[in-house]
RODO-698196 format. One record per atom (N, C-alpha, C, O): atom name; y, x, z; residue number from 0. Coordinates in steps of 0.02 Angstrom, whole numbers, plus 50000, padded with zeros to 5 digits. Atoms other than C-alpha are relative to their C-alpha. Example, Ala and Ser with C-alpha at 12.3 -4.5 7.8 and 13.67 -1.06 7.14 Angstrom:
// RODO-698196
REC,N,49941,50045,50000,0
REC,CA,49775,50615,50390,0
REC,C,50060,50045,50000,0
REC,O,50059,50097,50033,0
REC,N,49941,49958,49997,1
REC,CA,49947,50684,50357,1
REC,C,50055,49961,50037,1
REC,O,50110,49986,50045,1
//
This chain:
// RODO-698196
REC,N,49955,49980,49975,0
REC,CA,51362,52842,50397,0
REC,C,50028,49962,50050,0
REC,O,50057,49913,50025,0
REC,N,49974,50072,49982,1
REC,CA,51420,52733,50516,1
REC,C,50075,50008,50001,1
REC,O,50108,50060,49999,1
REC,N,49921,50002,49982,2
REC,CA,51594,52673,50537,2
REC,C,50043,50005,50047,2
REC,O,50017,50016,50101,2
REC,N,49961,50008,49936,3
REC,CA,51721,52668,50648,3
REC,C,49996,49905,50011,3
REC,O,50004,49863,49968,3
REC,N,50019,50052,49953,4
REC,CA,51680,52510,50787,4
REC,C,50053,50004,50029,4
REC,O,50083,50052,50053,4
REC,N,49964,50033,49946,5
REC,CA,51786,52396,50864,5
REC,C,50003,49997,50065,5
REC,O,49973,49945,50075,5
REC,N,50020,50017,49916,6
REC,CA,51786,52397,51068,6
REC,C,50032,49931,50030,6
REC,O,50004,49878,50045,6
REC,N,49959,50061,49995,7
REC,CA,51912,52282,51106,7
REC,C,50065,50012,49946,7
REC,O,50075,50065,49915,7
REC,N,49938,49998,50009,8
REC,CA,52087,52222,51039,8
REC,C,50030,49959,50033,8
REC,O,50008,49913,50067,8
REC,N,49957,50063,49945,9
REC,CA,52240,52144,51111,9
REC,C,50053,50007,49961,9
REC,O,50079,50059,49942,9
REC,N,49905,50035,50037,10
REC,CA,52403,52060,51024,10
REC,C,50032,50054,50041,10
REC,O,50023,50057,50102,10
REC,N,49924,50009,49953,11
REC,CA,52558,52160,51072,11
REC,C,50063,49987,49969,11
REC,O,50121,49997,49986,11
REC,N,49904,50040,50022,12
REC,CA,52679,52073,50953,12
REC,C,49946,49963,49948,12
REC,O,49891,49974,49923,12
REC,N,50018,50061,50062,13
REC,CA,52671,51910,50838,13
REC,C,50079,49976,49990,13
REC,O,50126,49982,50030,13
REC,N,49927,50032,50032,14
REC,CA,52823,51822,50728,14
REC,C,49955,49950,49967,14
REC,O,49895,49947,49979,14
REC,N,50026,50040,50052,15
REC,CA,52783,51695,50603,15
REC,C,49983,50041,49927,15
REC,O,49973,50010,49875,15
REC,N,50002,49977,50057,16
REC,CA,52762,51817,50478,16
REC,C,49949,50072,49996,16
REC,O,49937,50098,49942,16
REC,N,50045,49967,49999,17
REC,CA,52633,51954,50551,17
REC,C,49981,50023,50073,17
REC,O,50023,50009,50116,17
REC,N,49993,50015,49961,18
REC,CA,52565,51996,50683,18
REC,C,49979,50090,50011,18
REC,O,49964,50119,49958,18
REC,N,50007,49943,49977,19
REC,CA,52535,52186,50783,19
REC,C,49944,50014,50043,19
REC,O,49962,49991,50098,19
REC,N,50050,50014,49968,20
REC,CA,52368,52212,50866,20
REC,C,49968,50075,50029,20
REC,O,49948,50110,49983,20
REC,N,50045,49908,49995,21
REC,CA,52286,52400,50946,21
REC,C,49935,49987,50031,21
REC,O,49915,49964,50085,21
REC,N,50080,50013,49994,22
REC,CA,52121,52392,50942,22
REC,C,49948,50064,50047,22
REC,O,49919,50096,50003,22
REC,N,50042,49945,49984,23
REC,CA,52015,52528,51047,23
REC,C,49942,50009,49982,23
REC,O,49900,49973,50010,23
REC,N,50055,49988,50039,24
REC,CA,51876,52604,50933,24
REC,C,49962,50048,50032,24
REC,O,49978,50077,50084,24
REC,N,50020,49939,49999,25
REC,CA,51759,52722,50927,25
REC,C,49978,50020,49916,25
REC,O,49971,49986,49866,25
REC,N,50003,49974,50077,26
REC,CA,51728,52832,50779,26
REC,C,49909,50013,50001,26
REC,O,49866,50022,50044,26
REC,N,50076,49949,50002,27
REC,CA,51565,52891,50706,27
REC,C,49949,50045,50028,27
REC,O,49888,50048,50027,27
REC,N,50029,49946,49951,28
REC,CA,51542,53032,50813,28
REC,C,50004,49981,50082,28
REC,O,50006,50027,50123,28
REC,N,50002,50004,49962,29
REC,CA,51544,52944,50953,29
REC,C,50077,50008,50044,29
REC,O,50071,49994,50104,29
REC,N,49940,49982,49975,30
REC,CA,51725,52983,51009,30
REC,C,50037,49945,50007,30
REC,O,50023,49904,49964,30
REC,N,49984,50049,49994,31
REC,CA,51833,52857,51070,31
REC,C,50077,50007,49967,31
REC,O,50085,50059,49934,31
REC,N,49930,49997,50033,32
REC,CA,52033,52825,51009,32
REC,C,50016,49918,50009,32
REC,O,49989,49874,50042,32
REC,N,49972,50061,49996,33
REC,CA,52148,52684,50966,33
REC,C,50019,49977,49941,33
REC,O,49978,49996,49900,33
REC,N,49989,50037,50082,34
REC,CA,52208,52601,50808,34
REC,C,50047,49935,49993,34
REC,O,50030,49876,49997,34
REC,N,49952,50076,50002,35
REC,CA,52355,52482,50789,35
REC,C,50007,49998,49942,35
REC,O,50015,50048,49908,35
REC,N,50003,50030,50072,36
REC,CA,52357,52372,50631,36
REC,C,50041,49943,50000,36
REC,O,50045,49908,50050,36
REC,N,49929,50052,50014,37
REC,CA,52504,52248,50558,37
REC,C,49939,49953,49960,37
REC,O,49916,49973,49907,37
REC,N,50019,50066,50035,38
REC,CA,52408,52086,50507,38
REC,C,50041,49950,49977,38
REC,O,50080,49911,50005,38
REC,N,49942,50050,50016,39
REC,CA,52483,51997,50385,39
REC,C,49966,49965,49957,39
REC,O,49919,49994,49932,39
REC,N,50059,50019,50042,40
REC,CA,52409,51850,50274,40
REC,C,50004,50029,49923,40
REC,O,50054,50064,49913,40
REC,N,49993,49980,50034,41
REC,CA,52376,51891,50106,41
REC,C,50058,49964,49947,41
REC,O,50086,49912,49965,41
REC,N,49949,50003,50024,42
REC,CA,52502,51880,49968,42
REC,C,49978,49975,49908,42
REC,O,49921,49978,49884,42
REC,N,50035,49992,50063,43
REC,CA,52501,51842,49781,43
REC,C,50084,50035,49968,43
REC,O,50140,50021,49990,43
REC,N,49969,49975,50046,44
REC,CA,52601,51940,49659,44
REC,C,50021,49952,49937,44
REC,O,49974,49913,49933,44
REC,N,50000,50028,50051,45
REC,CA,52663,51850,49500,45
REC,C,50054,50059,49935,45
REC,O,50112,50077,49945,45
REC,N,49971,49974,50051,46
REC,CA,52703,51951,49322,46
REC,C,50007,49931,49954,46
REC,O,49967,49894,49928,46
REC,N,49974,50059,50048,47
REC,CA,52801,51826,49233,47
REC,C,50019,50025,49937,47
REC,O,50070,50060,49938,47
REC,N,50003,49971,50044,48
REC,CA,52775,51867,49039,48
REC,C,50034,49941,49954,48
REC,O,50009,49885,49961,48
REC,N,49983,50015,50057,49
REC,CA,52881,51800,48888,49
REC,C,49996,50049,49945,49
REC,O,50035,50094,49930,49
REC,N,49991,49943,50070,50
REC,CA,52822,51884,48734,50
REC,C,50011,50061,50021,50
REC,O,49966,50082,50057,50
REC,N,50023,49933,49967,51
REC,CA,52867,52060,48775,51
REC,C,50073,49995,50053,51
REC,O,50113,50042,50053,51
REC,N,49978,49996,49944,52
REC,CA,52972,52012,48918,52
REC,C,49981,49981,50067,52
REC,O,49933,49945,50081,52
REC,N,50052,50013,49953,53
REC,CA,52948,52011,49077,53
REC,C,50074,49978,50064,53
REC,O,50132,49998,50059,53
REC,N,49953,50030,49961,54
REC,CA,53039,51915,49231,54
REC,C,49997,50047,50083,54
REC,O,49948,50050,50121,54
REC,N,50036,49969,49937,55
REC,CA,53082,52032,49388,55
REC,C,50072,49983,50049,55
REC,O,50128,49978,50025,55
REC,N,49933,50053,49962,56
REC,CA,53203,51956,49548,56
REC,C,50014,50090,50038,56
REC,O,49974,50136,50045,56
REC,N,49989,49952,49949,57
REC,CA,53290,52090,49653,57
REC,C,50058,49971,50082,57
REC,O,50106,49933,50092,57
REC,N,49978,50040,49945,58
REC,CA,53335,52061,49824,58
REC,C,50011,50086,50059,58
REC,O,49979,50139,50056,58
REC,N,49989,49964,49915,59
REC,CA,53405,52165,50006,59
REC,C,49920,50014,50020,59
REC,O,49878,49971,50034,59
REC,N,50079,50013,49946,60
REC,CA,53237,52252,50076,60
REC,C,50040,50036,50071,60
REC,O,50049,50097,50071,60
REC,N,49985,49972,49919,61
REC,CA,53311,52281,50278,61
REC,C,49988,50050,49988,61
REC,O,50023,50089,49956,61
REC,N,50039,49948,49988,62
REC,CA,53188,52398,50308,62
REC,C,50032,50052,49968,62
REC,O,50051,50100,50002,62
REC,N,49989,49913,50047,63
REC,CA,53242,52537,50149,63
REC,C,50081,50000,50010,63
REC,O,50116,50050,50003,63
REC,N,49934,49984,50003,64
REC,CA,53417,52473,50176,64
REC,C,50009,50000,49910,64
REC,O,50059,50035,49901,64
REC,N,49984,50015,50055,65
REC,CA,53431,52447,49998,65
REC,C,49967,49925,49948,65
REC,O,49918,49889,49954,65
REC,N,50047,50038,50059,66
REC,CA,53411,52337,49835,66
REC,C,49972,50009,49983,66
REC,O,49974,50067,49965,66
REC,N,50018,49954,50052,67
REC,CA,53282,52345,49739,67
REC,C,49950,49929,49964,67
REC,O,49941,49872,49986,67
REC,N,50001,50076,50020,68
REC,CA,53202,52242,49607,68
REC,C,49925,50005,49971,68
REC,O,49898,50056,49952,68
REC,N,50103,49979,49986,69
REC,CA,53002,52215,49593,69
REC,C,49982,49898,49979,69
REC,O,50022,49853,49987,69
REC,N,50042,50043,50035,70
REC,CA,52890,52066,49517,70
REC,C,50008,49967,50071,70
REC,O,50015,49993,50126,70
REC,N,49987,50057,49937,71
REC,CA,52905,51890,49623,71
REC,C,49939,49995,50065,71
REC,O,49879,50008,50055,71
REC,N,50075,49960,49975,72
REC,CA,52787,51911,49759,72
REC,C,50006,49952,50067,72
REC,O,50057,49919,50054,72
REC,N,50032,50019,49935,73
REC,CA,52741,51826,49943,73
REC,C,49948,49965,50029,73
REC,O,49899,49939,50002,73
REC,N,50052,50047,49965,74
REC,CA,52649,51746,50049,74
REC,C,50022,49944,50045,74
REC,O,50077,49950,50072,74
REC,N,50003,50046,49973,75
REC,CA,52625,51581,50134,75
REC,C,49997,49994,50088,75
REC,O,49979,49938,50105,75
REC,N,50017,49990,49943,76
REC,CA,52614,51611,50311,76
REC,C,49980,49932,50046,76
REC,O,49938,49936,50092,76
REC,N,49985,50059,49983,77
REC,CA,52644,51419,50358,77
REC,C,49910,49982,49994,77
REC,O,49870,49964,50038,77
REC,N,50037,50028,50051,78
REC,CA,52505,51389,50220,78
REC,C,49949,50051,49983,78
REC,O,49943,50064,49923,78
REC,N,50017,49970,50005,79
REC,CA,52378,51520,50264,79
REC,C,49930,49975,49937,79
REC,O,49913,50015,49893,79
REC,N,50063,50019,50043,80
REC,CA,52221,51426,50163,80
REC,C,50020,49988,49920,80
REC,O,49979,49973,49876,80
REC,N,49970,50018,50072,81
REC,CA,52334,51403,50002,81
REC,C,49960,50046,49954,81
REC,O,49965,50107,49955,81
REC,N,50036,49963,50046,82
REC,CA,52216,51452,49868,82
REC,C,50069,50050,49955,82
REC,O,50128,50036,49946,82
REC,N,49939,49965,50024,83
REC,CA,52299,51605,49778,83
REC,C,50038,50002,49926,83
REC,O,50079,50042,49903,83
REC,N,49981,49999,50069,84
REC,CA,52323,51543,49605,84
REC,C,50057,49950,50036,84
REC,O,50114,49954,50014,84
REC,N,49941,50058,49985,85
REC,CA,52426,51388,49711,85
REC,C,50069,50049,50043,85
REC,O,50127,50033,50059,85
REC,N,49953,49963,49949,86
REC,CA,52511,51525,49813,86
REC,C,50055,50033,49934,86
REC,O,50117,50032,49933,86
REC,N,49944,49945,50050,87
REC,CA,52581,51637,49652,87
REC,C,50034,49947,49983,87
REC,O,50095,49948,49993,87
REC,N,49937,50041,50028,88
REC,CA,52636,51467,49570,88
REC,C,50050,49966,50056,88
REC,O,50104,49940,50042,88
REC,N,49919,50030,49961,89
REC,CA,52742,51407,49726,89
REC,C,50047,50045,50017,89
REC,O,50104,50026,50026,89
REC,N,49964,49935,50003,90
REC,CA,52807,51595,49747,90
REC,C,50049,50018,49951,90
REC,O,50106,50038,49961,90
REC,N,49940,50007,50066,91
REC,CA,52875,51593,49561,91
REC,C,50039,49960,49979,91
REC,O,50087,49975,49944,91
REC,N,49930,50050,49991,92
REC,CA,52969,51439,49571,92
REC,C,50030,49998,50051,92
REC,O,50089,49981,50053,92
REC,N,49935,49989,49936,93
REC,CA,53030,51463,49736,93
REC,C,50038,50061,49978,93
REC,O,50083,50054,50019,93
REC,N,49965,49934,49978,94
REC,CA,53118,51641,49706,94
REC,C,50008,49999,49912,94
REC,O,50040,50049,49896,94
REC,N,49952,49973,50053,95
REC,CA,53154,51626,49506,95
REC,C,49985,49935,49941,95
REC,O,49988,49940,49880,95
REC,N,49979,50066,50038,96
REC,CA,53142,51423,49457,96
REC,C,49940,50011,49934,96
REC,O,49937,49963,49896,96
REC,N,50042,50015,50057,97
REC,CA,53007,51460,49324,97
REC,C,49928,49988,50051,97
REC,O,49910,50004,50107,97
REC,N,50063,50043,50001,98
REC,CA,52840,51360,49308,98
REC,C,49948,50056,49925,98
REC,O,49971,50090,49880,98
REC,N,50030,49954,50064,99
REC,CA,52696,51449,49186,99
REC,C,49944,49922,50017,99
REC,O,49929,49886,50065,99
REC,N,50030,50053,50032,100
REC,CA,52590,51325,49084,100
REC,C,49908,50067,50022,100
REC,O,49861,50027,50016,100
REC,N,50010,49971,49993,101
REC,CA,52469,51466,49124,101
REC,C,49991,50057,50080,101
REC,O,50047,50078,50092,101
REC,N,50016,49955,49978,102
REC,CA,52404,51591,49267,102
REC,C,49911,50047,49995,102
REC,O,49851,50036,49998,102
REC,N,50079,49963,50009,103
REC,CA,52272,51716,49246,103
REC,C,49986,50063,50059,103
REC,O,50019,50114,50061,103
REC,N,49992,49949,49933,104
REC,CA,52219,51817,49411,104
REC,C,49991,50093,49945,104
REC,O,49968,50100,49888,104
REC,N,50007,49940,50032,105
REC,CA,52218,52001,49351,105
REC,C,49981,50087,50052,105
REC,O,49974,50146,50035,105
REC,N,50036,49958,49940,106
REC,CA,52161,52098,49521,106
REC,C,50031,49989,50064,106
REC,O,50074,49948,50080,106
REC,N,49965,49989,49907,107
REC,CA,52199,52141,49707,107
REC,C,50029,50046,50008,107
REC,O,50047,50080,49961,107
REC,N,49934,49931,49962,108
REC,CA,52302,52266,49791,108
REC,C,49986,49982,50064,108
REC,O,49985,49924,50085,108
REC,N,49980,49999,49933,109
REC,CA,52293,52314,49965,109
REC,C,50062,50041,50019,109
REC,O,50070,50100,50002,109
REC,N,49915,49970,49961,110
REC,CA,52472,52359,50050,110
REC,C,49990,50064,50017,110
REC,O,50004,50110,49980,110
REC,N,49997,49936,49967,111
REC,CA,52437,52495,50163,111
REC,C,49920,50013,50033,111
REC,O,49904,50036,50088,111
REC,N,50080,49971,49983,112
REC,CA,52254,52523,50181,112
REC,C,49983,50024,50096,112
REC,O,49952,49998,50142,112
REC,N,50016,49979,49944,113
REC,CA,52266,52634,50323,113
REC,C,50039,49978,50079,113
REC,O,50030,50008,50132,113
REC,N,49942,50031,49961,114
REC,CA,52410,52521,50432,114
REC,C,49993,49930,49999,114
REC,O,50012,49902,50050,114
REC,N,49987,50063,50013,115
REC,CA,52390,52347,50364,115
REC,C,49916,49994,49980,115
REC,O,49873,50030,49955,115
REC,N,50054,50079,50048,116
REC,CA,52257,52196,50322,116
REC,C,50014,49960,49951,116
REC,O,49984,49911,49929,116
REC,N,49973,50050,50056,117
REC,CA,52361,52139,50196,117
REC,C,49962,50001,49953,117
REC,O,49919,50044,49952,117
REC,N,50056,49963,50061,118
REC,CA,52272,52125,50032,118
REC,C,50058,49934,49950,118
REC,O,50084,49885,49976,118
REC,N,49953,50026,50053,119
REC,CA,52381,52049,49870,119
REC,C,49948,49977,49966,119
REC,O,49890,49997,49970,119
REC,N,50073,50015,50076,120
REC,CA,52287,51947,49711,120
REC,C,50095,50001,49964,120
REC,O,50149,49979,49986,120
REC,N,49951,49998,50055,121
REC,CA,52404,52002,49532,121
REC,C,49997,49934,49977,121
REC,O,49950,49899,49995,121
REC,N,50002,50061,50072,122
REC,CA,52432,51857,49409,122
REC,C,50036,49998,49949,122
REC,O,50096,49985,49951,122
REC,N,49940,50010,50078,123
REC,CA,52499,51859,49233,123
REC,C,50019,49921,50002,123
REC,O,49977,49877,50012,123
REC,N,49979,50062,50003,124
REC,CA,52617,51705,49218,124
REC,C,50023,49998,49929,124
REC,O,50069,50036,49916,124
REC,N,49996,50023,50044,125
REC,CA,52619,51636,49048,125
REC,C,50014,49969,49970,125
REC,O,49955,49955,49976,125
REC,N,49983,50057,50027,126
REC,CA,52683,51493,48936,126
REC,C,50071,49981,50073,126
REC,O,50064,49938,50117,126
REC,N,49972,50013,49951,127
REC,CA,52824,51491,49053,127
REC,C,50062,49946,49973,127
REC,O,50082,49939,49915,127
REC,N,49948,50061,50001,128
REC,CA,52960,51345,49078,128
REC,C,50049,50024,50052,128
REC,O,50026,50044,50105,128
REC,N,49949,49992,49956,129
REC,CA,53124,51377,49164,129
REC,C,50030,49934,50043,129
REC,O,50028,49876,50022,129
REC,N,49976,50064,49962,130
REC,CA,53200,51264,49297,130
REC,C,50042,50019,50070,130
REC,O,50044,50081,50073,130
REC,N,49978,49985,49949,131
REC,CA,53287,51280,49455,131
REC,C,49965,50037,50036,131
REC,O,49904,50037,50030,131
REC,N,50048,49955,49947,132
REC,CA,53245,51413,49600,132
REC,C,50017,49957,50046,132
REC,O,50064,49919,50037,132
REC,N,50014,50036,49948,133
REC,CA,53199,51332,49777,133
REC,C,49989,50070,50052,133
REC,O,49934,50077,50078,133
REC,N,50029,49955,49961,134
REC,CA,53218,51500,49882,134
REC,C,50029,49989,50081,134
REC,O,50074,49955,50105,134
REC,N,49985,49998,49917,135
REC,CA,53221,51529,50069,135
REC,C,50059,50025,50014,135
REC,O,50095,50061,49980,135
REC,N,49921,49961,49956,136
REC,CA,53367,51565,50196,136
REC,C,50007,50066,49983,136
REC,O,50066,50080,49970,136
REC,N,50016,49937,49983,137
REC,CA,53306,51753,50190,137
REC,C,50000,50014,49930,137
REC,O,50000,50073,49913,137
REC,N,50021,49960,50068,138
REC,CA,53285,51762,50007,138
REC,C,50094,49975,49971,138
REC,O,50109,49991,49913,138
REC,N,49924,50014,50019,139
REC,CA,53486,51701,49985,139
REC,C,50039,50044,49953,139
REC,O,50080,50026,49911,139
REC,N,49953,49965,50060,140
REC,CA,53549,51849,49895,140
REC,C,49958,50026,49952,140
REC,O,49978,50071,49916,140
REC,N,50024,49986,50077,141
REC,CA,53417,51862,49765,141
REC,C,50033,49974,49931,141
REC,O,50075,49931,49916,141
REC,N,49961,49984,50068,142
REC,CA,53447,51901,49589,142
REC,C,49939,49992,49954,142
REC,O,49892,50020,49982,142
REC,N,50041,49984,50031,143
REC,CA,53322,51878,49443,143
REC,C,50027,50001,49932,143
REC,O,50077,49973,49911,143
REC,N,49976,50002,50090,144
REC,CA,53332,51914,49255,144
REC,C,49915,50029,49963,144
REC,O,49859,50045,49981,144
REC,N,50072,49994,50054,145
REC,CA,53206,51944,49118,145
REC,C,50023,50069,49958,145
REC,O,50073,50069,49922,145
REC,N,50005,49938,50026,146
REC,CA,53187,52126,49057,146
REC,C,49958,50031,49946,146
REC,O,49902,50007,49951,146
REC,N,50053,49984,50066,147
REC,CA,53094,52205,48902,147
REC,C,49956,50035,50026,147
REC,O,49979,50067,50073,147
REC,N,50041,49935,49989,148
REC,CA,52949,52316,48928,148
REC,C,50015,50060,50001,148
REC,O,49982,50097,50038,148
REC,N,49978,49924,50005,149
REC,CA,53035,52476,48888,149
REC,C,50040,50019,50042,149
REC,O,50040,50078,50062,149
REC,N,49940,50011,49942,150
REC,CA,53173,52443,49009,150
REC,C,49949,49983,50050,150
REC,O,49965,50030,50086,150
REC,N,50027,50008,49931,151
REC,CA,53044,52389,49163,151
REC,C,49979,50104,49985,151
REC,O,49996,50155,50014,151
REC,N,50047,49913,49996,152
REC,CA,52942,52565,49105,152
REC,C,50061,50027,50020,152
REC,O,50089,49995,50065,152
REC,N,49900,49967,49990,153
REC,CA,53124,52661,49120,153
REC,C,50012,49984,50055,153
REC,O,50027,50039,50080,153
REC,N,49980,50031,49951,154
REC,CA,53162,52569,49271,154
REC,C,49961,50025,50056,154
REC,O,49977,50036,50114,154
REC,N,50022,49946,49942,155
REC,CA,53011,52656,49333,155
REC,C,49993,50076,50034,155
REC,O,49987,50098,50091,155
REC,N,49953,49934,50012,156
REC,CA,53053,52824,49289,156
REC,C,50047,50004,50039,156
REC,O,50047,50035,50093,156
REC,N,49939,49999,49962,157
REC,CA,53198,52804,49347,157
REC,C,50000,50015,50061,157
REC,O,50029,50061,50091,157
REC,N,50000,49989,49908,158
REC,CA,53155,52778,49523,158
REC,C,50046,49923,50023,158
REC,O,50058,49917,50084,158
REC,N,49963,50058,50001,159
REC,CA,53263,52586,49495,159
REC,C,49952,49953,50026,159
REC,O,49973,49912,50067,159
REC,N,50055,50036,49979,160
REC,CA,53091,52502,49524,160
REC,C,49945,50045,50041,160
REC,O,49904,50082,50015,160
REC,N,50056,49945,49973,161
REC,CA,52990,52589,49676,161
REC,C,49957,49960,50044,161
REC,O,49926,49986,50090,161
REC,N,50028,50030,49937,162
REC,CA,52914,52432,49764,162
REC,C,49922,50008,49976,162
REC,O,49910,49975,49925,162
REC,N,50061,49963,50004,163
REC,CA,52724,52510,49759,163
REC,C,49952,49929,49960,163
REC,O,49925,49934,49905,163
REC,N,50030,50044,50018,164
REC,CA,52645,52347,49736,164
REC,C,50026,49951,49933,164
REC,O,49997,49900,49915,164
REC,N,49955,50030,50070,165
REC,CA,52760,52289,49577,165
REC,C,49960,50080,49945,165
REC,O,49908,50065,49917,165
REC,N,50021,49950,50016,166
REC,CA,52714,52465,49500,166
REC,C,49936,49992,49983,166
REC,O,49919,49981,49925,166
REC,N,50074,50010,49999,167
REC,CA,52521,52452,49547,167
REC,C,49968,49920,49948,167
REC,O,49922,49917,49907,167
REC,N,49992,50054,50042,168
REC,CA,52534,52275,49472,168
REC,C,49994,50006,49930,168
REC,O,49952,49979,49894,168
REC,N,50011,50003,50059,169
REC,CA,52596,52341,49315,169
REC,C,49947,50039,49982,169
REC,O,49947,50036,49921,169
REC,N,50030,49946,50008,170
REC,CA,52465,52471,49309,170
REC,C,49920,49929,49967,170
REC,O,49894,49931,49912,170
REC,N,50053,50044,49995,171
REC,CA,52317,52316,49324,171
REC,C,50026,49955,49928,171
REC,O,49982,49932,49892,171
REC,N,49985,50036,50051,172
REC,CA,52431,52225,49184,172
REC,C,49977,50058,49927,172
REC,O,49935,50032,49890,172
REC,N,50020,49947,50024,173
REC,CA,52403,52384,49073,173
REC,C,49918,50031,49988,173
REC,O,49885,50059,49943,173
REC,N,50087,49994,50031,174
REC,CA,52225,52399,49094,174
REC,C,49960,49939,49984,174
REC,O,49906,49936,49953,174
REC,N,50018,50070,50019,175
REC,CA,52195,52228,49080,175
REC,C,49999,49991,49902,175
REC,O,49970,49952,49865,175
REC,N,49989,50016,50091,176
REC,CA,52259,52271,48876,176
REC,C,50069,49959,50001,176
REC,O,50077,49925,49950,176
REC,N,49957,50048,50030,177
REC,CA,52422,52177,48894,177
REC,C,50059,50044,50003,177
REC,O,50114,50025,49981,177
//
C-alpha cells in the first residue's frame, strides 16, 4: 500500500530550537489533506550509571508548569552535525558536570512520531568522573542528584518521573540486561 505523500510544504514558524511546517498531503486513497510537523534536531539522552546509582536532573518544564526529574538530555541546534556520542558527552557534562570513560548506545527513540520528526539516541554512561556543570542560561534552575535503582523505579511508579523519554530509555537499559 502507498504511504502519505507530501505535495507542498511551507514553514509557518521557526526559532533556534524548532521549525513548524504545514504540508499539503495526498493520502493512499487519493484524498487530500494537511499535516503539521514540528521539526527538531536529534537529541541525546544519557543514563549516567555508577554501580547501582543513576544520576538524574530536575528542572522546571515550562509547558507543564512543573518541575520534573529526568535523565540528562538535549539537542545542539547550533551543531546539528555533531556525532551522537559527542552530543551525549556534551549534554552530560553541561547538565551534570559528569564525564564518562564509556558511552554505549542503547537505542533510538522517536519523541512524538504523530507530530514531530525529532528522534533521540539513548546512551549508558559509565566510568563516571564528577566535575563542575556548564549549564545553559535556560537551565539555571536545574538540580541534579544520584538515586539508587529502586528509588528511580519507585519514582516512576509514583508519577515523580513522568518524562516519556526517560521512561523509555530505562526500558532500553533493562532490555540490554543492565
